[in-house]
Structures are given as C-alpha cells and as structure tokens.
ZALOFI-345125 format. One record per residue (C-alpha): residue in one letter; x, z, y. Coordinates in Angstrom, 1 decimal, decimal comma, m for minus. Layout:
! ZALOFI-345125
+----+--------+--------+--------+
: aa :     px :     pz :     py :
+----+--------+--------+--------+
:  a :      X :      Z :      Y :
...
+----+--------+--------+--------+
//
This chain:
! ZALOFI-345125
+----+--------+--------+--------+
: aa :     px :     pz :     py :
+----+--------+--------+--------+
:  m :  105,1 :   85,4 :   76,5 :
:  k :  103,1 :   85,3 :   79,7 :
:  k :  103,4 :   88,2 :   82,1 :
:  l :  101,9 :   88,7 :   85,6 :
:  i :  104,8 :   89,5 :   88,0 :
:  r :  104,9 :   90,3 :   91,8 :
:  s :  104,9 :   87,2 :   93,9 :
:  k :  108,5 :   87,7 :   95,5 :
:  l :  110,1 :   88,3 :   91,9 :
:  i :  110,2 :   84,5 :   91,5 :
:  e :  113,1 :   84,2 :   94,0 :
:  v :  115,0 :   86,9 :   92,1 :
:  i :  114,3 :   85,8 :   88,6 :
:  s :  114,9 :   82,1 :   89,2 :
:  v :  118,5 :   83,0 :   90,0 :
:  d :  119,2 :   85,1 :   86,9 :
:  e :  117,0 :   83,3 :   84,5 :
:  p :  116,9 :   79,4 :   85,5 :
:  d :  115,0 :   78,4 :   82,3 :
:  e :  112,0 :   80,5 :   83,2 :
:  i :  108,8 :   78,6 :   84,1 :
:  y :  106,2 :   79,6 :   86,5 :
:  i :  102,5 :   79,0 :   86,6 :
:  t :   99,7 :   80,3 :   88,8 :
:  a :   97,1 :   81,9 :   86,6 :
:  d :   93,3 :   81,9 :   87,5 :
:  g :   90,0 :   82,3 :   85,9 :
:  a :   89,8 :   84,3 :   82,5 :
:  e :   93,4 :   84,0 :   82,0 :
:  y :   94,2 :   85,7 :   85,3 :
:  e :   91,7 :   88,5 :   84,6 :
:  e :   93,4 :   89,0 :   81,1 :
:  l :   96,7 :   89,1 :   82,7 :
:  l :   95,5 :   91,7 :   85,2 :
:  r :   94,1 :   93,9 :   82,4 :
:  d :   97,5 :   93,6 :   80,6 :
:  k :   99,3 :   94,4 :   83,7 :
:  l :   97,3 :   97,6 :   84,5 :
:  q :   97,8 :   98,8 :   80,9 :
:  e :  101,6 :   98,1 :   81,2 :
:  e :  101,6 :   99,9 :   84,3 :
:  l :   99,8 :  102,9 :   83,1 :
:  i :  102,0 :  103,2 :   80,1 :
:  e :  105,0 :  103,3 :   82,3 :
:  l :  103,6 :  105,9 :   84,5 :
:  l :  102,7 :  107,9 :   81,3 :
:  e :  106,4 :  107,5 :   80,1 :
:  s :  107,7 :  108,8 :   83,4 :
:  d :  105,8 :  112,0 :   82,7 :
:  y :  103,6 :  111,2 :   85,6 :
:  k :  106,5 :  112,0 :   88,0 :
:  s :  107,5 :  108,4 :   89,1 :
:  i :  106,1 :  107,7 :   92,6 :
:  e :  107,2 :  104,0 :   91,9 :
:  e :  104,9 :  103,9 :   88,9 :
:  y :  101,8 :  105,3 :   90,9 :
:  a :  102,5 :  102,6 :   93,4 :
:  d :  102,7 :   99,9 :   90,7 :
:  v :   99,4 :  101,3 :   89,3 :
:  m :   97,8 :  101,3 :   92,7 :
:  e :   98,9 :   97,7 :   93,5 :
:  v :   97,4 :   96,3 :   90,3 :
:  l :   94,1 :   98,3 :   91,1 :
:  y :   94,0 :   97,0 :   94,6 :
:  t :   94,6 :   93,3 :   93,3 :
:  m :   91,8 :   93,7 :   90,7 :
:  a :   89,5 :   95,1 :   93,4 :
:  n :   90,2 :   92,2 :   95,8 :
:  y :   89,8 :   89,8 :   92,9 :
:  f :   86,5 :   91,0 :   91,7 :
:  g :   85,1 :   91,3 :   95,2 :
:  i :   85,8 :   94,6 :   96,6 :
:  l :   86,7 :   93,7 :  100,3 :
:  s :   89,6 :   96,1 :  101,0 :
:  i :   91,6 :   99,1 :  100,2 :
:  e :   89,8 :  100,8 :  103,0 :
:  d :   86,4 :  100,2 :  101,1 :
:  i :   87,8 :  102,0 :   98,0 :
:  e :   89,4 :  104,8 :   99,9 :
:  s :   85,8 :  105,2 :  101,8 :
:  e :   84,1 :  105,4 :   98,4 :
:  r :   86,7 :  107,9 :   97,1 :
:  l :   86,1 :  110,1 :  100,1 :
:  k :   82,2 :  110,0 :   99,8 :
:  k :   82,6 :  111,1 :   96,1 :
:  l :   85,0 :  113,7 :   97,0 :
:  e :   82,6 :  115,1 :   99,4 :
:  t :   79,6 :  114,9 :   97,2 :
:  k :   81,2 :  115,4 :   93,8 :
:  g :   84,6 :  117,0 :   94,3 :
:  n :   87,8 :  116,2 :   92,7 :
:  f :   89,6 :  116,8 :   89,4 :
:  i :   92,2 :  119,1 :   90,7 :
:  a :   90,5 :  122,3 :   89,4 :
:  g :   90,6 :  121,0 :   85,9 :
:  v :   86,8 :  121,7 :   85,1 :
:  v :   85,7 :  120,2 :   81,8 :
:  l :   82,4 :  119,5 :   80,5 :
:  n :   82,1 :  120,6 :   77,0 :
:  k :   79,0 :  118,7 :   75,6 :
:  r :   77,2 :  120,6 :   72,7 :
+----+--------+--------+--------+
//
C-alpha cells in the first residue's frame, strides 16, 4: 500500500518499522496520492465531528501542498483570494441555502 506521509515521519517510522521502504512520488502518481491524502484527512475531520484542530491543520496542509504543486504560488495568494470572495460574495456562516426549483 502506498500512502503519502509528512517528510519528517520517515525518521520516526524507520525506527519503528525498519522493513518499510520509502520512495519519492512524482507526476501522476503524486497527484493521485495527494487526492487520496486529502480524502483521508477530510474523513478524519468528519470522524472528529469537526472538532479536532489537528485534523483541520492536516486538511489545510494537504490543500497548501496541492496548491503549490498545481502552480498557486503561496498561502498568501490563497488567503488573498479568500478575502476577495469574502468581500464580494460573503461567507457560509449564515447557512444560506439556494433551493433550486
């Protein structure tokens, strides 16, 4: 089974699991592993009943990694765009629902 892990976990896991083999993914394989990791982290956030700050941080880390990989320059670029949309379109806090007919 292949699973994308944080870079510093290699040191921890290699002590606990000396038979594990590490590779560096790229291209289509890396993109697929990123999608899988995002799905995994979103499920863990859901399972925490949306109350785990650690799970929010994990989701954000995957999103920032994906944005960087796919050419978005920085976290600041993402935040700038979020703030523009907040100013022009608002947020989701009020729970407004479009009920299409």
